[in-house]
C-alpha positions, 0 to 999 in steps of 0.5 A: 818399233819392232826392235823396241818391243822385241827388246822388251821381251814381247813376241806380240804387239799392237800399235794403236793410233796416238792421235788427238782422240787418244785418251790415257786414263788410270784409276786412282782411289777408285776415281778416273785420273786423266794422264794426257791432254786429248785435243778436240776442235783445237782445244786441249783437254777437250775429249773427242766423242769416240765410241770405242776403247781398249782397257787393261786391268792390272792387279798389283801385289802389295809393296809395288 
């Protein structure tokens, strides 16, 4: 992982657990869109009740 991150030009990185409680969401037309299939009680698409988050906001320039 270190080699991949350094190869991308980063000097600081954070590795987070990617287990069944991980949910990846993006905003599309100001509405949340689920990008992965979280699993809870062995049922795909059933999200776990996790009380924390790490969010990022990116403001893209026109044309990208």
